[in-house]
C-alpha positions as CSV (number, residue, x, y, z in Angstrom):
1,M,-5.4,-63.0,11.2
2,P,-1.7,-62.4,12.1
3,K,-0.8,-61.7,15.6
4,R,0.4,-58.1,16.3
5,G,3.9,-58.1,17.6
6,R,6.3,-55.6,19.1
7,G,8.6,-54.8,16.1
8,R,9.5,-55.2,12.5
9,A,6.2,-53.6,11.5
10,A,7.6,-51.8,8.5
11,P,8.7,-55.0,6.7
12,L,5.3,-56.6,7.6
13,H,3.6,-53.6,6.1
14,R,5.7,-53.9,3.0
15,E,4.9,-57.6,2.6
16,N,1.1,-57.0,3.0
17,A,1.3,-54.3,0.4
18,R,3.1,-56.6,-2.0
19,A,0.6,-59.4,-1.3
20,H,-2.2,-57.1,-2.4
21,N,-0.1,-55.8,-5.3
22,F,0.0,-52.2,-4.4
23,A,2.9,-49.9,-3.6
24,V,3.4,-48.4,-0.2
25,T,3.4,-44.6,-0.3
26,P,5.8,-42.5,1.7
27,R,2.9,-41.4,4.0
28,E,1.9,-45.0,4.6
29,F,5.5,-45.9,5.3
30,A,5.8,-43.1,7.9
31,N,2.5,-44.1,9.4
32,S,3.7,-47.7,9.8
33,I,6.7,-46.4,11.7
34,C,4.4,-44.4,14.0
35,R,2.3,-47.5,14.6
36,A,5.2,-49.7,15.4
37,L,6.6,-47.2,17.9
38,Q,3.2,-46.8,19.5
39,R,2.7,-50.5,19.8
40,A,6.0,-50.7,21.6
41,G,4.7,-48.2,24.1
42,Y,6.4,-45.0,22.8
43,Q,5.0,-41.7,21.6
44,A,5.2,-41.1,17.9
45,L,4.2,-38.0,15.8
46,L,4.7,-36.7,12.3
47,V,6.7,-33.5,12.6
48,G,8.1,-30.6,10.7
49,G,7.9,-29.9,7.0
50,C,5.7,-32.9,6.2
51,V,3.0,-31.6,8.6
52,R,3.3,-28.1,7.1
53,D,3.0,-29.4,3.6
54,L,0.0,-31.6,4.4
55,L,-1.8,-28.6,5.9
56,L,-1.0,-26.7,2.7
57,A,-2.4,-29.5,0.6
58,R,1.1,-30.1,-0.8
59,E,2.7,-33.5,-1.3
60,P,5.6,-33.7,1.2
61,T,9.0,-34.6,-0.2
62,D,10.1,-36.2,3.0
63,Y,8.5,-37.5,6.2
64,D,9.9,-37.0,9.7
65,V,8.8,-38.7,12.9
66,A,9.4,-37.5,16.4
67,T,9.3,-39.9,19.4
68,N,10.3,-40.3,23.0
69,A,12.1,-43.6,22.1
70,R,15.9,-43.4,22.4
71,P,18.0,-44.1,19.3
72,E,18.9,-47.6,20.5
73,Q,15.2,-48.4,21.1
74,V,14.4,-47.2,17.6
75,L,17.1,-49.5,16.1
76,K,15.6,-52.5,18.0
77,L,12.3,-51.8,16.3
78,F,13.8,-51.1,12.9
79,P,17.0,-53.1,12.5
80,Q,17.4,-51.7,9.0
81,G,17.8,-48.2,10.5
82,I,20.9,-46.2,9.8
83,T,22.5,-44.1,12.6
84,V,23.0,-40.9,10.5
85,G,22.9,-38.7,13.5
86,A,22.8,-41.0,16.5
87,Q,24.6,-38.4,18.6
88,F,21.7,-36.0,17.9
89,G,19.1,-38.7,18.4
90,V,18.3,-39.2,14.7
91,I,17.9,-42.6,13.0
92,L,17.2,-43.0,9.2
93,V,14.8,-45.8,8.5
94,P,14.9,-46.8,4.8
95,Q,12.6,-49.1,2.8
96,D,12.1,-49.6,-1.0
97,G,13.8,-46.3,-1.9
98,M,12.0,-44.3,0.7
99,K,13.4,-43.0,3.9
100,V,12.0,-41.5,7.1
101,E,14.0,-39.7,9.8
102,V,13.1,-40.8,13.3
103,A,14.3,-38.2,15.9
104,T,14.1,-38.5,19.7
105,F,12.5,-35.6,21.5
106,R,15.3,-33.4,22.7
107,S,16.7,-30.0,23.5
108,D,19.9,-28.8,22.0
109,V,22.7,-27.4,24.1
110,G,25.4,-25.1,22.7
111,Y,26.2,-24.5,19.0
112,A,30.0,-23.8,18.9
113,D,30.2,-24.4,15.2
114,G,27.1,-22.3,14.3
115,R,25.5,-25.4,12.8
116,H,25.3,-28.4,15.1
117,P,24.5,-28.7,18.8
118,D,27.5,-29.4,21.0
119,R,25.3,-31.9,22.9
120,V,21.7,-32.9,23.2
121,E,19.5,-33.7,26.1
122,Y,16.7,-36.1,25.5
123,S,13.2,-35.2,26.5
124,G,9.9,-36.9,27.0
125,S,8.1,-33.8,25.9
126,P,7.1,-32.9,22.3
127,E,6.5,-29.3,23.6
128,E,10.2,-29.1,24.5
129,D,11.3,-30.7,21.3
130,V,9.6,-28.1,19.0
131,E,11.1,-25.2,20.9
132,R,14.5,-26.1,19.4
133,R,13.2,-26.0,15.8
134,D,13.7,-23.2,13.4
135,F,10.3,-21.6,12.3
136,T,6.8,-21.8,13.6
137,I,5.5,-23.3,10.4
138,N,8.0,-26.1,10.8
139,G,7.2,-26.7,14.4
140,L,3.9,-28.5,14.0
141,L,3.2,-32.1,15.0
142,M,0.4,-34.4,13.7
143,R,-1.0,-37.6,14.9
144,H,-0.6,-40.0,12.0
145,D,-3.9,-41.8,12.5
146,T,-6.4,-38.9,13.3
147,G,-4.7,-36.0,11.6
148,E,-4.9,-34.0,14.8
149,V,-2.4,-31.2,14.9
150,L,-0.4,-30.4,18.0
151,D,0.6,-26.7,17.8
152,F,2.7,-25.4,20.6
153,V,4.2,-22.4,18.7
154,K,1.2,-20.9,16.9
155,G,2.5,-22.3,13.6
156,Q,-1.0,-22.7,12.1
157,A,-1.7,-19.1,12.6
158,D,1.5,-18.2,10.7
159,L,0.6,-20.6,8.0
160,G,-2.8,-18.9,7.6
161,A,-1.2,-15.5,7.6
162,G,1.7,-16.4,5.3
163,V,4.5,-15.5,7.7
164,I,7.9,-17.0,8.3
165,R,8.6,-16.5,12.0
166,A,11.5,-17.8,14.1
167,I,10.4,-19.9,17.1
168,G,11.3,-18.0,20.2
169,A,14.0,-15.4,20.0
170,P,15.2,-15.0,16.4
171,D,18.7,-14.0,17.4
172,R,19.1,-17.2,19.4
173,R,17.8,-19.3,16.5
174,F,20.2,-17.8,14.0
175,V,23.2,-17.9,16.5
176,E,22.5,-21.6,16.9
177,D,22.4,-22.4,13.2
178,K,23.5,-19.8,10.7
179,L,22.0,-21.8,7.8
180,R,18.5,-20.9,9.1
181,M,19.0,-17.5,7.6
182,L,19.1,-18.9,4.1
183,R,16.2,-21.3,5.0
184,A,14.1,-18.4,6.0
185,V,14.6,-16.8,2.7
186,R,14.0,-20.0,0.8
187,F,10.7,-20.8,2.6
188,A,9.5,-17.2,2.2
189,A,10.2,-17.3,-1.6
190,R,8.8,-20.9,-2.1
191,F,5.5,-20.2,-0.3
192,G,5.2,-16.5,-1.2
193,Y,5.3,-15.6,2.5
194,A,6.6,-12.5,4.3
195,I,9.4,-12.8,6.8
196,E,8.2,-11.5,10.1
197,P,9.8,-8.1,10.9
198,E,11.8,-9.1,14.0
199,T,13.0,-12.3,12.2
200,F,14.0,-10.2,9.2
201,R,15.9,-7.7,11.4
202,A,17.7,-10.6,13.1
203,I,18.8,-12.0,9.7
204,R,20.3,-8.6,8.9
205,R,22.0,-8.4,12.3
206,H,23.6,-11.8,11.8
207,A,24.1,-11.7,8.0
208,K,27.9,-11.6,8.2
209,E,28.0,-14.8,10.2
210,I,26.6,-16.8,7.1
211,S,30.2,-17.3,6.0
212,Q,30.6,-19.7,8.9
213,V,28.3,-22.2,7.1
214,S,30.1,-24.8,4.9
215,V,30.1,-23.8,1.2
216,E,28.4,-27.1,0.3
217,R,25.4,-26.2,2.4
218,I,25.3,-22.7,1.0
219,R,25.5,-24.1,-2.5
220,E,22.7,-26.5,-1.8
221,E,20.4,-23.8,-0.4
222,L,21.1,-21.3,-3.2
223,T,20.5,-24.1,-5.8
224,K,17.2,-24.9,-4.2
225,M,16.2,-21.2,-4.3
226,L,17.1,-21.1,-8.0
227,T,15.2,-24.2,-8.9
228,E,12.0,-24.2,-6.8
229,G,10.1,-21.8,-9.0
230,A,10.6,-18.6,-7.1
231,A,14.2,-17.7,-7.9
232,R,13.6,-13.9,-8.4
233,T,11.8,-13.5,-5.1
234,A,14.5,-15.5,-3.4
235,F,17.4,-13.5,-4.7
236,E,15.6,-10.2,-4.1
237,L,15.0,-11.3,-0.5
238,L,18.7,-12.4,-0.2
239,D,19.6,-8.9,-1.4
240,S,17.3,-7.1,1.0
241,C,18.4,-9.3,3.9
242,W,22.0,-8.2,3.2
243,L,23.0,-11.9,2.6
244,L,23.6,-11.6,-1.1
245,S,26.5,-9.1,-0.9
246,I,28.3,-11.5,1.4
247,L,27.6,-14.7,-0.4
248,A,27.9,-13.5,-4.0
249,P,29.1,-9.9,-4.3
250,E,29.5,-10.5,-8.0
251,I,25.7,-10.7,-8.3
252,S,25.1,-7.7,-6.0
253,A,27.4,-5.7,-8.4
254,L,24.7,-6.0,-11.1
255,H,22.7,-3.3,-9.4
256,G,22.7,0.0,-11.3
257,V,24.8,-1.1,-14.3
258,E,23.0,0.6,-17.1
259,Q,22.4,-1.1,-20.5
260,P,21.7,0.3,-24.0
261,P,17.9,1.0,-24.0
262,Q,17.5,0.0,-27.6
263,Y,18.5,-3.5,-26.7
264,H,17.5,-3.6,-23.0
265,P,14.4,-1.4,-22.4
266,E,13.8,-3.3,-19.2
267,G,16.6,-1.5,-17.3
268,D,19.9,-2.3,-15.7
269,V,21.7,-5.6,-15.5
270,W,20.2,-6.5,-12.1
271,T,16.6,-6.0,-13.4
272,H,17.4,-8.0,-16.5
273,T,18.9,-10.9,-14.5
274,M,16.0,-10.9,-12.0
275,M,13.5,-11.0,-14.9
276,M,15.3,-14.0,-16.3
277,L,15.2,-15.7,-12.9
278,E,11.5,-15.1,-12.7
279,G,11.1,-17.0,-15.9
280,L,12.9,-20.1,-14.6
281,P,10.3,-22.9,-14.1
282,A,10.2,-25.0,-10.9
283,N,12.4,-28.1,-11.2
284,C,14.6,-26.7,-13.9
285,T,18.1,-28.0,-14.0
286,A,20.6,-26.5,-11.6
287,T,23.1,-25.8,-14.4
288,L,20.5,-23.8,-16.4
289,A,19.6,-21.8,-13.3
290,W,23.1,-21.0,-12.4
291,G,23.9,-20.2,-16.1
292,V,21.0,-17.7,-16.0
293,L,22.3,-16.1,-12.8
294,L,25.8,-15.7,-14.1
295,H,25.3,-15.1,-17.8
296,D,25.9,-11.3,-17.5
297,V,28.1,-11.3,-14.4
298,G,31.0,-9.9,-16.5
299,K,29.1,-6.7,-17.4
300,P,29.9,-4.5,-14.4
301,A,33.7,-4.9,-14.9
302,T,33.4,-4.2,-18.7
303,F,30.9,-1.3,-18.7
304,R,31.7,1.6,-21.0
305,S,29.4,4.6,-21.3
306,A,28.1,6.0,-24.6
307,G,30.4,9.0,-23.9
308,E,33.4,6.6,-23.8
309,T,32.5,4.6,-26.9
310,G,31.2,7.4,-29.0
311,D,27.9,5.6,-29.8
312,R,26.3,3.5,-27.1
313,I,26.9,1.7,-23.8
314,R,29.1,-1.4,-24.5
315,F,30.4,-4.3,-22.6
316,D,33.2,-5.5,-24.8
317,G,34.7,-8.7,-23.5
318,H,32.0,-9.3,-20.8
319,V,31.7,-13.0,-21.8
320,E,35.4,-13.7,-21.1
321,V,35.4,-11.7,-17.9
322,G,32.1,-13.4,-16.9
323,M,33.6,-16.8,-17.4
324,A,36.6,-15.9,-15.1
325,I,34.3,-14.5,-12.4
326,G,31.9,-17.5,-12.8
327,R,34.8,-20.0,-12.5
328,N,36.0,-18.4,-9.3
329,L,32.5,-18.3,-7.8
330,L,31.6,-21.8,-8.7
331,G,35.0,-23.1,-7.5
332,G,34.4,-21.4,-4.2
333,L,31.1,-23.2,-3.9
334,R,32.8,-26.5,-4.8
335,F,30.6,-27.3,-7.8
336,S,31.6,-30.5,-9.6
337,N,33.8,-30.2,-12.7
338,D,30.9,-31.3,-15.0
339,D,28.5,-28.8,-13.6
340,T,31.1,-26.0,-13.7
341,E,31.9,-26.6,-17.3
342,Q,28.3,-26.7,-18.3
343,I,27.4,-23.5,-16.5
344,L,30.5,-21.7,-17.9
345,S,29.5,-23.0,-21.4
346,L,26.2,-21.3,-21.0
347,V,27.9,-18.1,-20.1
348,E,30.5,-18.5,-22.9
349,N,28.0,-19.2,-25.7
350,H,24.9,-17.0,-24.8
351,M,26.0,-14.2,-27.2
352,R,26.5,-16.5,-30.1
353,F,22.8,-16.7,-30.9
354,K,22.8,-13.3,-32.4
355,D,25.0,-14.6,-35.2
356,A,23.1,-17.8,-35.8
357,G,21.3,-16.6,-38.9
358,R,24.6,-15.7,-40.5
359,M,26.5,-18.8,-39.6
360,K,28.0,-21.1,-42.2
361,P,26.3,-24.5,-42.1
362,A,29.3,-26.1,-40.4
363,T,29.4,-23.4,-37.7
364,L,25.7,-23.7,-37.0
365,K,25.9,-27.5,-36.8
366,K,28.8,-27.4,-34.4
367,F,26.9,-24.8,-32.3
368,V,23.8,-27.0,-31.9
369,R,26.1,-29.9,-31.0
370,L,27.1,-28.3,-27.8
371,P,26.3,-30.6,-24.8
372,R,22.9,-30.1,-23.4
373,F,22.0,-27.6,-26.1
374,E,18.5,-27.4,-24.8
375,E,19.8,-25.5,-21.9
376,H,21.4,-23.0,-24.2
377,M,18.1,-22.6,-26.0
378,D,16.2,-22.1,-22.7
379,L,18.7,-19.4,-21.6
380,H,18.5,-17.6,-24.9
381,R,14.7,-17.6,-24.8
382,L,14.7,-16.2,-21.3
383,D,17.3,-13.6,-22.4
384,C,15.1,-12.4,-25.2
385,L,11.9,-12.4,-23.2
386,S,13.6,-10.3,-20.5
387,S,14.9,-7.7,-22.9
388,N,13.7,-6.8,-26.5
389,R,11.3,-9.8,-26.6
390,N,12.5,-10.6,-30.1
391,L,12.4,-14.4,-30.6
392,E,13.2,-14.6,-34.3
393,T,16.7,-16.1,-33.7
394,Y,15.3,-18.5,-31.1
395,E,12.7,-19.7,-33.6
396,F,15.2,-20.0,-36.3
397,V,17.5,-22.2,-34.3
398,K,14.6,-24.2,-32.9
399,E,13.4,-25.0,-36.4
400,F,16.9,-25.9,-37.6
401,V,17.2,-28.4,-34.7
402,A,13.8,-29.8,-35.3
403,K,14.2,-30.3,-39.0
404,T,17.8,-31.3,-39.3
405,P,18.4,-35.0,-38.9
406,A,21.0,-36.0,-36.3
407,E,23.1,-37.7,-39.0
408,V,23.4,-34.4,-40.8
409,V,24.3,-32.4,-37.7
410,R,26.8,-35.1,-36.6
411,P,27.6,-37.2,-39.7
412,P,30.0,-40.2,-39.7
413,K,33.6,-39.2,-40.3
414,L,34.8,-39.5,-43.9
415,L,38.4,-40.0,-42.8
416,T,40.3,-41.0,-39.7
417,G,43.8,-40.5,-38.5
418,T,44.6,-44.0,-39.6
419,D,43.5,-43.2,-43.1
420,L,45.9,-40.3,-43.2
421,L,48.8,-42.3,-41.8
422,E,48.3,-45.0,-44.4
423,A,48.2,-42.3,-47.1
424,G,51.7,-41.2,-46.0
425,Y,51.1,-38.2,-43.7
426,R,53.3,-37.7,-40.7
427,P,52.0,-38.2,-37.2
428,G,51.6,-35.0,-35.3
429,P,49.3,-31.9,-34.9
430,L,48.9,-31.7,-38.7
431,L,46.7,-34.7,-38.7
432,G,44.2,-33.0,-36.4
433,K,44.2,-29.9,-38.6
434,I,43.6,-32.0,-41.7
435,L,40.7,-33.9,-40.1
436,A,39.2,-30.7,-38.8
437,T,39.4,-29.1,-42.3
438,V,37.8,-32.2,-43.8
439,E,35.0,-32.1,-41.3
440,E,34.4,-28.4,-41.9
441,A,34.0,-29.1,-45.6
442,Q,31.8,-32.1,-45.0
443,L,29.4,-30.1,-42.7
444,N,29.3,-27.3,-45.3
445,G,28.1,-29.9,-47.8
446,E,31.3,-29.7,-50.0
447,L,32.2,-33.4,-49.4
448,G,29.9,-36.4,-49.3
449,S,32.1,-39.5,-49.6
450,T,35.4,-40.9,-48.4
451,E,36.8,-40.8,-52.0
452,E,35.9,-37.1,-52.2
453,A,37.5,-36.5,-48.9
454,K,40.8,-38.2,-50.0
455,S,40.9,-36.1,-53.2
456,Y,40.3,-33.0,-51.1
457,V,43.1,-33.7,-48.8
458,E,45.4,-34.6,-51.7
459,A,44.6,-31.3,-53.3
460,H,45.1,-29.1,-50.2
461,F,47.7,-30.9,-48.2
462,A,49.9,-32.7,-50.7
463,D,53.0,-30.8,-49.7
464,A,52.6,-32.1,-46.1
465,K,52.8,-35.7,-47.1
466,E,55.9,-37.7,-46.1
467,I,58.1,-38.4,-49.1
């Protein structure tokens, strides 16, 4: 039997697991870290969201460990550790694609930037450590071996009651870290909890300070809200907490914008958008979720009443206006170029479905060739279900995609630019026009071979050939 030593327990744990041909789970990895710390004479407890999730019978996405060991002592035990936040007493311990944050018991002093403590004071007390944390449901500790819960902030009671409550004075928690306001909303939406009244009022009092948070962190929190399966609840809470009008006034502007009842019996643009958010499944793509949120963002600026148009409410040009608004909002949140273009493509093309049944074969084939077309389909389906509930066009396009072979939708080119140059055509923009015309005819079924394509070009573009 191997002798038990004072360190490197995590690698030993991994080797034993491999010897027995089974994978170490994240929980087992976190437990092994706790064991190693305890064997070295330190306290070690699971803490935070992982304890909350375990008590809710949910699989934690991450595990955190709290200890009285100082960062340098943690690194001696776990040489593979990474000092991601050594100044705050946090060491990241990785293994086999997993990672556990090991944080030293501490209290935080000063938050000049509204996000990070100016300095920390290490503590030997887990009670003092949890007092600095955000919400009672995240302030629970657990012994890794017995499952005993240490609750110094009445977090278990709030878990049972379904309440998001700040630890201590809510105003102080939100002054320390403005991002906590968004986290309160996200946790309330994710778990279906209520925000405790004084915590809610404190969010409203400090809502304007949310702009002090980096746009990257704001983008991350909003994206999580949109993709965790409770997007409507989250955005309605953002609105009622007065955060939405500060973070995304373009979305707040959807309130009260009427729509033609024959197409939108559900009500105004806000209601329609919220219904679509409600239909977003958990773990949907971020680009689909943002596309849903922004698809009608151009309607308030383009609204014209039935009295103005002479027949019904109209939003002429709302797609183009929406794309401009969306590009500005996404740019402000520093989305990547790829994500920005996909989200804007969803906005740009969401109205094209209404014409799908009348499209020429070439137009329809090009339409379904849009990158990540499944997201366009998902958005259109939600759009229909949140308005007139007519899915005929959705089913038509879905059947076309399912039954049309890929080589028919995107057939090999019949001609290339080199072919045209060899045939005597001048280099320049004309070549692109000729190739596009040939492809259009090919997709419409008018051309089926290279010889037919050459004859077609000769017949339609002979005057352009270089003499």
